[in-house]
N, C-alpha and C positions, 0 to 999 in steps of 0.2 A: 375679268368678270369675277366678282367676289362670290363666295358661296351663298350669301344672303340674296344677291341679285339672281343667282341661278335658281334658288328655291322659289323665289317670288315669280320668276318667269315660268318655271315648271308648274307651279300651282295655277297660274293664269292659263297656261296651255291645257292643263287637265280640265279646268272649268269649261274652256272652250270646247274641248272634245266631248265632254258629257253633254253639253247643250246641243252640239251638232248631232250626236247619236240620238238623243231624245227627239229632236226636231225631225230627223230622217225617219224615225220609227212612227212618228205621228203623221207625216206627210205621205209616206209610201206604205201601204198596207201589206205589200208583199215581203217586206223586211220583217223577220220574226220580232215579236215584241221584246223578248229577252235579248236577242242578238248576242249570245254569250261570247262569240268570237271577238266581237268589237270590245267587250269589257276585258276579255283576256288579253287582247292586243294592247289596250290601255295600260294594264299592269305590266306587261312585257316591256313596252316602250318607256315606262317610267324607270324601271330597273336599268334598262339599256342606257337611258339618258344619264343616270348617275355614273355608270361605268365610263361612258364617253367623256363626261365632265372631268372625272379624275384622271383618265388617261390623257385628255387634252391638256390639263394643267402640267402634267409631268413632261409631255412631249414638247409643249410650247416653251418650257423653261430649259429644254435641252440645248446644248451648243450645236448639236447636229441639226442643220436646217431641214434635212430630208425626213427626219423622224416625225415631224408634224404633218408633212404631206403624206407620208406612208399611213399615218393614223387616219387621215381623212379618207383615203381610198379603202383602207381596211374596214372602217365604219360603214361606208356605203355598201361594199360587197357583203360584209358580215350581216348587216341588217337585212339586206335583201334575201340572203340565203336562210337566215333564221326565220324571217317572216314567211317565206315559202314553206319551210318546214312546219311552222305553226299552223298554217292553213291546211297543209296536207294532213297533218295529224288530226286536226279537228274534223276534216272531211272523213278521214278513215274511221274514226271512232264514233262519230255521230250520224253519219249518213244522212245529211240534210236532203229534203225533198227537192229543193231547187238551188240554183247557184246564187240566189240573192243574199245568202249569208255573207258573202265575200265583200259586197259593196261597203258596208259600214267599216269593215276592217281596213280597207284601202283608204277610206277617208281619214281614219285614225293614223294610218301609215304616212299619208301625205302631210298631215298637220305636224306630226312629230319629225318628219324629215325637214320641214321648214324650221321648226324649233331647234333641231340639232345643228342645222346650218348656221343659224343665228348664234348659237353658243360657240361653235367653232370659229366663226368670224370674230367674235368678241375675244376669245382666247388668243387668236392669231394677232390681234391688235395689241394685246398685252405684251406679247413677245416682241413686236415691232418697237413698242415704247421702251422696253428694257434695253434694246440694242442701241437706241439713240442716245 
């Protein structure tokens, strides 16, 4: 996956996330109109996606086959822990009235999980082609 294709896919994913957040806010009145956690999550996952992309390029090109597999597991666990930490800190400092603030964040989390899986699959295929 070239950097240009990555950026194009990332921008498409961001547009999808923005549309979904706005639709969720208009359909469900219990979700705060701002839903700052969802927007913070969007920023967090964009930065995280760049890190995953560059780490994936390096590990896919590595002669050590396990390096890419270790990266995939590290990304899954690291993203889960950092996401939990982000939700916890948001709750701790903002004290929202209900738990509805989490729903848009998890939608963003799910969309970016699918996006990162797609990126990792593409990077893994590049590694496969280089070996043949």
